[in-house]
Backbone bond lengths (Angstrom), bond angles and torsions (degrees), N, CA, C in turn:
res aa  C-N    CA-C-N  psi(-1)  N-CA   C-N-CA  omega(-1)  CA-C   N-CA-C  phi
1 M - - - 1.457 - - 1.522 109.52 -
2 L 1.329 116.98 136.15 1.464 123.15 178.60 1.515 109.03 -102.33
3 T 1.315 116.49 124.80 1.456 122.11 -175.79 1.526 109.95 -132.58
4 F 1.339 116.10 143.55 1.459 121.77 174.74 1.527 108.96 -122.65
5 G 1.326 116.91 146.04 1.455 120.61 177.62 1.517 111.35 -148.73
6 I 1.330 115.23 156.18 1.466 122.26 177.24 1.527 108.57 -90.84
7 I 1.312 116.76 126.50 1.462 121.33 -178.72 1.527 110.16 -77.91
8 I 1.340 116.34 128.25 1.466 120.64 177.25 1.535 111.91 -116.50
9 D 1.329 117.05 -13.04 1.469 119.45 179.60 1.523 108.60 -166.78
10 V 1.325 116.19 155.06 1.465 120.97 178.94 1.520 108.82 -149.54
11 S 1.324 116.79 144.18 1.459 121.60 177.49 1.519 110.21 -92.37
12 E 1.314 115.73 163.96 1.456 120.13 167.49 1.533 107.78 -72.50
13 P 1.332 118.17 146.04 1.470 119.22 176.34 1.531 110.81 -59.55
14 F 1.307 116.31 141.53 1.465 121.12 179.43 1.520 108.97 -145.34
15 K 1.333 115.67 171.83 1.459 121.13 178.21 1.520 110.16 -125.90
16 Y 1.345 115.77 139.25 1.451 120.12 167.76 1.527 107.90 -78.69
17 E 1.303 117.17 149.64 1.466 120.78 -174.73 1.524 112.62 -57.38
18 E 1.321 117.01 -38.45 1.465 120.03 -174.23 1.538 112.55 -90.76
19 K 1.361 118.03 2.49 1.456 121.15 -176.64 1.525 110.64 -118.51
20 E 1.334 115.24 154.98 1.467 120.56 178.38 1.525 112.20 -97.23
21 D 1.337 117.48 -26.61 1.461 120.72 -177.01 1.523 111.73 -74.65
22 F 1.346 115.19 149.28 1.461 120.89 169.49 1.532 108.22 -78.76
23 V 1.321 116.29 143.32 1.455 122.03 179.48 1.527 109.04 -116.52
24 T 1.325 116.98 131.61 1.459 122.40 173.17 1.525 108.22 -119.23
25 K 1.325 116.14 126.46 1.460 120.72 177.65 1.521 109.25 -100.24
26 I 1.325 116.07 125.34 1.458 121.55 -179.92 1.526 108.68 -122.85
27 K 1.319 116.66 132.27 1.461 121.66 177.78 1.530 108.74 -99.79
28 I 1.338 115.78 129.47 1.464 120.26 -178.46 1.530 111.04 -129.58
29 I 1.330 114.46 156.40 1.463 122.05 174.06 1.525 108.18 -135.69
30 D 1.328 116.47 168.94 1.460 121.52 169.61 1.526 107.50 -151.89
31 P 1.329 119.60 -178.31 1.470 119.99 -176.75 1.527 113.95 -59.99
32 T 1.330 118.17 -22.34 1.465 121.01 -177.26 1.523 113.27 -99.50
33 F 1.339 116.98 -10.66 1.464 119.47 -175.29 1.527 109.18 -139.88
34 N 1.327 116.26 96.12 1.457 122.98 179.43 1.531 107.70 -163.72
35 F 1.306 117.44 176.98 1.462 119.67 -172.96 1.527 113.51 -68.24
36 K 1.334 118.00 -14.64 1.459 121.83 178.47 1.529 112.63 -96.95
37 A 1.328 116.97 -12.86 1.462 120.59 -173.70 1.530 111.60 -78.04
38 Y 1.329 115.63 152.27 1.459 121.43 174.27 1.522 108.06 -97.21
39 I 1.333 116.46 121.10 1.460 122.23 -178.02 1.527 109.09 -105.31
40 Q 1.321 116.77 120.10 1.461 120.52 -177.80 1.532 112.69 -77.64
41 N 1.313 117.14 -27.87 1.462 121.11 -179.36 1.530 109.59 -69.58
42 K 1.324 117.29 110.31 1.463 121.51 -176.00 1.519 112.95 -71.64
43 E 1.335 117.02 -14.48 1.459 119.78 178.73 1.533 111.47 -75.57
44 I 1.329 115.83 -19.17 1.470 120.06 177.33 1.529 108.19 -86.11
45 K 1.320 116.73 108.90 1.464 122.39 -176.24 1.531 112.69 -93.03
46 F 1.327 116.65 -18.43 1.465 121.20 -175.27 1.522 107.54 -134.15
47 H 1.330 117.64 119.88 1.458 119.01 -176.74 1.523 113.71 -132.48
48 K 1.322 117.54 29.70 1.459 119.08 173.72 1.532 110.71 -68.08
49 Y 1.322 116.78 -35.10 1.463 121.25 -177.73 1.525 109.45 -166.64
50 I 1.338 115.49 167.23 1.463 123.23 171.52 1.525 107.49 -104.04
51 T 1.319 116.98 135.93 1.456 121.46 176.58 1.521 109.22 -95.40
52 V 1.333 116.55 124.36 1.463 122.82 -179.82 1.528 108.47 -108.38
53 L 1.339 116.38 129.42 1.460 121.84 178.26 1.524 109.08 -106.04
54 I 1.335 115.77 118.98 1.462 121.99 -179.59 1.524 108.83 -115.38
55 Y 1.331 116.21 132.21 1.459 122.16 -176.44 1.529 110.02 -109.32
56 S 1.331 115.72 138.16 1.464 121.26 -178.55 1.522 109.79 -138.90
57 K 1.334 116.22 145.62 1.466 120.74 -179.05 1.520 112.14 -73.59
58 T 1.336 116.94 -33.56 1.459 121.75 -178.94 1.521 110.00 -132.66
59 M 1.340 116.34 163.90 1.464 120.98 176.44 1.522 111.29 -61.25
60 A 1.335 115.96 -37.43 1.463 120.37 -178.08 1.522 111.90 -64.14
61 Q 1.324 117.64 -26.33 1.456 121.61 -178.12 1.529 112.96 -88.73
62 C 1.321 117.56 -5.11 1.466 120.75 -179.49 1.533 110.72 -68.69
63 P 1.321 118.42 150.25 1.475 120.56 178.71 1.523 111.56 -61.61
64 K 1.330 115.64 139.57 1.468 122.23 -179.82 1.527 108.44 -107.29
65 V 1.316 116.18 111.09 1.466 122.47 178.75 1.523 107.98 -112.38
66 K 1.326 116.93 124.04 1.456 120.80 -177.84 1.523 112.87 -102.75
67 H 1.336 117.53 -31.14 1.458 119.91 -172.93 1.523 111.35 -141.36
68 V 1.324 115.11 145.42 1.463 120.26 166.59 1.528 107.97 -59.96
69 G 1.317 116.89 139.22 1.454 120.83 179.99 1.511 114.16 101.04
70 E 1.331 117.56 -8.39 1.458 119.04 174.83 1.526 109.81 -67.57
71 I 1.313 116.71 159.13 1.467 121.64 -172.53 1.522 110.32 -108.37
72 L 1.321 115.61 128.53 1.455 122.35 178.95 1.531 109.35 -104.14
73 R 1.309 116.36 122.76 1.472 122.41 176.06 1.526 108.27 -99.39
74 L 1.315 116.68 123.89 1.462 122.22 -179.58 1.525 109.79 -117.30
75 R 1.317 115.80 137.78 1.469 119.82 174.76 1.527 108.96 -133.37
76 R 1.328 114.55 129.90 1.464 122.86 176.76 1.533 112.95 61.27
77 F 1.305 117.58 32.98 1.458 121.40 170.58 1.528 108.35 -82.76
78 E 1.311 115.98 151.05 1.456 121.63 177.98 1.530 109.48 -95.67
79 F 1.326 116.68 127.98 1.457 122.12 179.52 1.525 109.03 -106.84
80 C 1.332 115.96 136.67 1.457 119.68 178.72 1.523 109.65 -149.97
81 L 1.315 116.06 161.56 1.457 122.59 176.79 1.523 109.48 -98.30
82 T 1.327 116.86 133.84 1.457 121.03 175.00 1.525 108.34 -77.67
83 P 1.343 117.95 166.81 1.465 120.11 176.50 1.531 113.54 -57.18
84 K 1.346 116.83 -22.35 1.461 120.78 178.84 1.527 112.17 -87.71
85 G 1.326 117.41 1.71 1.459 120.12 179.32 1.516 113.91 81.55
86 E 1.338 117.36 25.46 1.465 122.22 178.11 1.522 109.31 -100.69
87 L 1.329 117.03 136.24 1.459 122.05 -178.74 1.533 109.44 -86.08
88 T 1.340 114.96 126.48 1.461 121.56 -176.95 1.519 109.74 -130.63
89 A 1.339 116.09 142.74 1.462 121.64 177.66 1.525 109.20 -114.65
90 F 1.333 116.20 130.26 1.461 122.08 -178.98 1.526 110.17 -114.09
91 Q 1.326 115.30 140.07 1.457 120.85 175.08 1.528 109.38 -80.41
92 N 1.338 117.30 130.38 1.461 120.65 174.00 1.532 109.60 -112.11
93 V 1.326 117.35 -173.87 1.461 120.32 -173.89 1.529 112.42 -68.73
94 F 1.330 118.02 -18.94 1.462 121.22 -179.45 1.532 112.67 -99.38
95 A 1.308 117.16 -0.75 1.468 121.67 -172.96 1.532 112.21 -76.43
96 N 1.324 114.50 162.16 1.455 121.79 178.93 1.524 108.19 -149.61
97 W 1.342 117.29 151.67 1.461 120.13 179.09 1.524 110.42 -147.67
98 M 1.330 114.83 154.13 1.464 123.32 174.27 1.524 108.63 -145.54
99 I 1.320 116.72 155.04 1.466 121.72 176.85 1.528 108.96 -124.97
100 F 1.347 114.92 134.28 1.466 121.36 -179.95 1.532 109.57 -122.25
101 K 1.314 116.58 155.34 1.458 120.92 175.03 1.523 110.39 -63.38
102 G 1.346 115.46 151.08 1.454 119.94 -178.46 1.515 114.37 -97.87
103 D 1.336 118.00 -2.98 1.464 120.73 -179.91 1.519 110.95 -61.56
104 I 1.329 116.67 141.36 1.472 121.12 -178.94 1.529 111.67 -56.24
105 K 1.313 117.54 -40.44 1.457 121.06 -179.57 1.526 111.86 -104.91
106 G 1.322 116.13 25.15 1.451 120.84 -178.68 1.519 112.71 -72.70
107 P 1.327 117.10 164.94 1.469 121.13 179.66 1.525 111.19 -72.75
108 Y 1.323 115.77 169.11 1.466 121.01 179.72 1.525 111.19 -106.48
109 T 1.322 115.91 14.58 1.461 121.48 174.99 1.521 108.53 -90.27
110 P 1.327 118.74 128.64 1.465 119.63 -178.78 1.523 112.21 -63.89
111 T 1.319 115.61 145.21 1.464 121.38 178.41 1.522 112.13 -91.93
112 S 1.331 116.64 -17.67 1.465 121.80 178.80 1.522 107.12 -153.26
113 I 1.341 117.10 137.27 1.456 121.08 -176.91 1.520 110.68 -137.19
114 M 1.328 115.20 156.33 1.454 119.88 169.01 1.527 107.96 -64.60
115 D 1.325 116.82 135.47 1.461 121.40 -172.23 1.527 111.46 -79.62
116 I 1.343 115.07 74.77 1.461 121.57 173.58 1.522 108.29 -131.61
117 Q 1.318 116.65 155.01 1.451 121.75 -170.41 1.518 113.09 -60.15
118 K 1.346 117.83 -41.22 1.462 119.18 -173.54 1.523 113.24 -69.73
119 N 1.331 118.06 -12.50 1.463 120.85 177.65 1.528 112.58 -83.87
120 K 1.322 116.92 -18.93 1.465 120.65 -173.65 1.516 110.81 -78.48
121 G 1.330 115.19 116.76 1.465 120.84 -179.91 1.503 114.19 74.38
122 R 1.318 117.52 15.19 1.460 121.47 -177.20 1.527 111.10 -76.63
123 D 1.326 117.17 135.00 1.462 122.40 174.08 1.526 109.32 -86.77
124 I 1.321 117.34 141.75 1.459 119.72 178.11 1.518 110.24 -78.74
125 T 1.301 116.76 157.64 1.464 122.20 -179.39 1.531 109.79 -83.40
126 P 1.343 117.29 162.70 1.478 119.67 175.82 1.533 112.04 -56.58
127 F 1.339 117.23 -37.99 1.465 119.70 178.60 1.525 110.65 -63.05
128 E 1.334 117.12 -44.71 1.462 120.94 179.91 1.523 110.86 -62.94
129 K 1.317 117.31 -42.02 1.471 121.00 178.18 1.519 110.61 -61.00
130 S 1.340 116.70 -44.28 1.461 120.98 -179.90 1.530 110.85 -63.34
131 R 1.321 115.97 -41.99 1.474 119.76 -179.27 1.523 111.10 -66.17
132 I 1.319 117.75 -40.39 1.467 121.61 178.14 1.530 109.78 -62.32
133 E 1.336 117.21 -43.48 1.461 121.03 179.38 1.525 111.13 -62.23
134 E 1.329 116.69 -42.69 1.467 120.83 178.84 1.523 111.28 -60.89
135 L 1.323 116.60 -45.07 1.461 120.25 -177.90 1.529 111.79 -69.90
136 R 1.307 117.55 -34.53 1.467 120.48 176.89 1.532 110.43 -63.21
137 E 1.321 116.16 -44.32 1.461 120.15 178.67 1.537 110.43 -64.20
138 W 1.323 116.16 -46.20 1.466 120.07 -177.90 1.523 111.45 -64.41
139 S 1.331 117.60 -45.23 1.467 120.09 -176.98 1.528 111.30 -65.72
140 Y 1.341 117.13 -34.63 1.469 119.52 177.37 1.523 110.14 -60.27
141 Q 1.316 116.56 -45.39 1.463 120.26 179.08 1.521 111.16 -68.52
142 F 1.313 116.67 -42.60 1.469 121.03 -175.50 1.526 111.25 -65.16
143 F 1.321 117.10 -47.89 1.461 120.35 -178.19 1.527 112.30 -70.20
144 S 1.328 117.29 -26.95 1.470 119.52 179.01 1.526 111.50 -75.04
145 Q 1.340 116.89 -17.52 1.466 120.70 -176.82 1.525 113.38 -107.28
146 Q 1.337 118.20 -12.17 1.462 121.79 -175.44 1.521 110.63 -123.99
147 K 1.320 115.84 157.67 1.459 121.35 174.86 1.524 109.15 -93.12
148 L 1.335 115.36 138.09 1.456 119.86 -176.16 1.522 112.13 -59.39
149 K 1.323 117.53 -34.04 1.463 119.05 -177.71 1.528 112.16 -68.15
150 F 1.333 117.56 -18.65 1.461 120.12 173.87 1.533 111.13 -90.35
151 I 1.324 116.28 -27.45 1.458 120.35 -179.65 1.525 110.93 -69.68
152 T 1.318 117.10 -39.24 1.457 121.90 -178.63 1.514 110.07 -112.44
153 W 1.326 115.53 173.78 1.467 120.30 177.68 1.521 109.11 -68.83
154 W 1.327 116.30 141.93 1.464 119.39 -171.21 1.521 110.86 -145.84
155 S 1.332 117.04 129.52 1.469 122.06 173.50 1.528 107.14 -108.89
156 P 1.340 118.29 95.32 1.460 121.41 -169.56 1.524 113.66 -69.28
157 L 1.320 114.59 153.36 1.455 121.55 174.18 1.529 108.48 -81.77
158 I 1.324 116.28 115.61 1.459 121.64 176.10 1.525 106.95 -98.54
159 E 1.324 115.48 108.08 1.457 120.08 -171.16 1.532 111.12 -78.01
160 P 1.338 116.93 148.52 1.466 120.33 179.75 1.525 111.95 -67.04
161 V 1.320 115.87 151.86 1.467 120.86 179.17 1.519 109.99 -66.08
162 D 1.322 117.12 -44.04 1.461 122.36 -179.27 1.529 108.31 -112.24
163 E 1.323 116.30 101.06 1.455 120.05 -176.24 1.532 112.87 -69.56
164 K 1.329 117.43 -35.28 1.465 120.04 179.28 1.520 110.79 -64.00
165 E 1.332 115.09 -42.54 1.462 119.06 178.47 1.530 110.96 -65.53
166 A 1.326 116.32 -39.43 1.458 120.46 178.88 1.524 110.99 -63.69
167 A 1.343 116.16 -39.99 1.464 120.18 178.89 1.524 110.81 -66.95
168 T 1.340 116.09 -41.05 1.473 120.24 179.50 1.527 111.07 -63.12
169 N 1.316 115.67 -42.50 1.466 121.00 -178.76 1.528 113.06 -85.14
170 K 1.325 115.49 -0.39 1.466 121.61 -179.23 1.526 111.19 53.24
171 S 1.321 115.09 48.90 1.462 120.99 179.78 1.527 110.20 -66.00
172 V 1.323 115.93 142.71 1.460 121.97 -179.38 1.526 109.12 -121.27
173 L 1.329 115.83 129.16 1.459 121.53 173.50 1.524 107.31 -100.07
174 D 1.333 116.44 121.25 1.460 121.47 -169.58 1.524 113.18 -88.94
175 E 1.331 115.00 138.46 1.468 124.11 166.92 1.529 113.62 49.54
176 V 1.320 114.97 60.58 1.457 119.93 177.17 1.526 109.32 -109.22
177 D 1.338 116.11 161.57 1.460 122.78 173.91 1.521 108.09 -107.73
178 I 1.317 115.81 139.22 1.459 118.69 -176.46 1.529 109.54 -151.13
179 V 1.338 116.11 141.99 1.466 121.97 177.94 1.525 108.54 -106.65
180 L 1.324 116.10 127.74 1.461 121.22 -175.07 1.527 110.65 -133.89
181 K 1.333 114.74 155.74 1.460 121.16 177.20 1.526 109.52 -113.27
182 V 1.331 116.27 135.08 1.462 121.18 -177.82 1.525 109.70 -70.42
183 D 1.340 115.30 128.12 1.464 121.12 178.41 1.525 110.84 -105.53
184 Q 1.328 115.74 -51.39 1.462 120.43 -179.23 1.524 109.80 -141.47
185 I 1.331 116.07 151.46 1.462 121.88 177.16 1.522 108.32 -126.98
186 D 1.328 116.09 119.50 1.467 121.92 177.20 1.523 107.54 -100.01
187 K 1.337 116.55 96.75 1.460 120.87 -175.08 1.526 112.21 -66.92
188 D 1.340 117.23 -33.71 1.467 120.05 -178.98 1.525 111.27 -66.37
189 K 1.335 116.50 -41.43 1.459 120.67 -178.42 1.530 112.38 -93.54
190 K 1.343 116.38 0.25 1.467 121.98 -178.74 1.534 111.11 52.82
191 T 1.320 114.27 49.03 1.462 121.28 -176.84 1.531 109.64 -127.42
192 I 1.328 115.82 137.68 1.456 121.57 175.63 1.522 108.61 -114.06
193 H 1.330 117.02 132.21 1.461 122.57 177.91 1.529 108.47 -105.74
194 F 1.324 115.65 129.65 1.460 122.30 -176.76 1.524 110.20 -120.67
195 F 1.338 115.53 170.38 1.462 121.27 164.12 1.525 108.12 -141.45
196 D 1.342 115.56 155.93 1.462 119.97 -179.20 1.519 110.21 -102.55
197 H 1.334 116.93 -168.09 1.464 121.03 -175.87 1.522 112.60 -67.46
198 N 1.340 116.38 -16.91 1.471 120.52 176.19 1.519 112.45 -99.82
199 R 1.331 116.61 11.25 1.470 123.94 -179.31 1.528 111.95 67.33
200 K 1.306 117.50 18.29 1.454 120.88 175.05 1.525 108.25 -78.23
201 R 1.342 115.85 139.84 1.452 119.90 -171.39 1.533 111.62 -98.48
202 Y 1.350 114.10 147.16 1.457 122.69 177.63 1.524 108.48 -136.92
203 S 1.336 116.08 154.44 1.464 121.13 176.40 1.525 108.96 -129.00
204 L 1.318 114.98 138.77 1.460 121.07 178.43 1.516 107.98 -122.23
205 H 1.324 116.45 121.71 1.462 122.55 -179.26 1.522 109.47 -99.56
206 L 1.324 116.38 126.94 1.460 122.33 -174.03 1.527 111.01 -111.23
207 S 1.319 114.57 160.10 1.466 120.18 174.80 1.522 110.75 -101.26
208 F 1.348 115.65 7.75 1.461 121.63 -178.24 1.528 107.76 -147.82
209 P 1.335 118.97 161.18 1.474 121.13 -178.83 1.530 111.47 -61.31
210 A 1.321 116.17 142.69 1.464 121.75 -179.31 1.523 110.35 -72.49
211 S 1.329 116.70 140.70 1.464 121.48 177.93 1.525 111.56 -108.94
212 L 1.358 116.69 9.98 1.456 121.31 179.19 1.521 111.08 -93.67
213 N 1.326 115.06 166.21 1.461 121.53 177.19 1.523 109.94 -124.51
214 K 1.316 116.13 160.31 1.466 121.48 177.65 1.517 109.95 -55.75
215 N 1.342 116.30 137.19 1.469 125.99 179.69 1.532 113.70 78.59
216 D 1.335 118.16 -0.65 1.462 119.24 171.68 1.529 108.93 -65.08
217 V 1.329 116.27 144.01 1.462 121.84 177.14 1.518 108.11 -112.93
218 I 1.332 116.86 128.46 1.458 120.50 -178.01 1.524 110.35 -131.13
219 K 1.309 114.88 157.43 1.455 121.56 171.93 1.522 108.00 -107.80
220 L 1.328 116.17 125.69 1.457 122.29 172.47 1.510 107.95 -99.04
221 R 1.325 116.59 127.77 1.449 121.40 -173.87 1.526 110.95 -114.86
222 C 1.327 114.97 133.34 1.475 121.85 176.55 1.530 111.13 55.79
223 V 1.328 116.06 49.91 1.460 120.93 177.97 1.521 110.14 -107.05
224 N 1.315 116.26 157.88 1.456 122.40 174.61 1.521 108.74 -97.33
225 V 1.320 116.59 129.20 1.467 121.72 -176.28 1.527 108.95 -113.72
């Protein structure tokens, strides 16, 4: 089965203790499966997105996702429901995947591919081109009308009533998701200063040089604030 989906989130590659392959989890949606869609199948209890599991032998072979809205092409993946009613896609030995840009006028050359010979220099079919165009148009409209925190799973930051008291007591809010915009980068101290939609400021201290630029917008996931 050939399936296309819009990428809304991706994990860093990781390994399970008992496995040798790297695993990348990618969350995808399409016009029929998203938080606004009506799902007739009562066995599906969660329909914000589908989780796709991609396996790679090395880090270099893992899928490279740069932006929300990129398009994931899946072929011969196995789809199943978890006991919680969540739809998941697993890569098997016959599976194949490609990633394309999500821009409306973007190219039709994949930006990341499964590392197999038949993917190298491969031209897409007219059907694939048509499907990519349809999803680019749909995602442009969908993302312009919805907030990303509603499209994907979100653990919101619930701010303290008394911020001065929280600062004095060094209160910590555990494992929240937050979207921030880069304001300043202190390369000497390896520190990035951000602000949120309310112009509240945050600082992130790194153990390595920052690779972000001023005005970049990032999502921090499962962080302590």
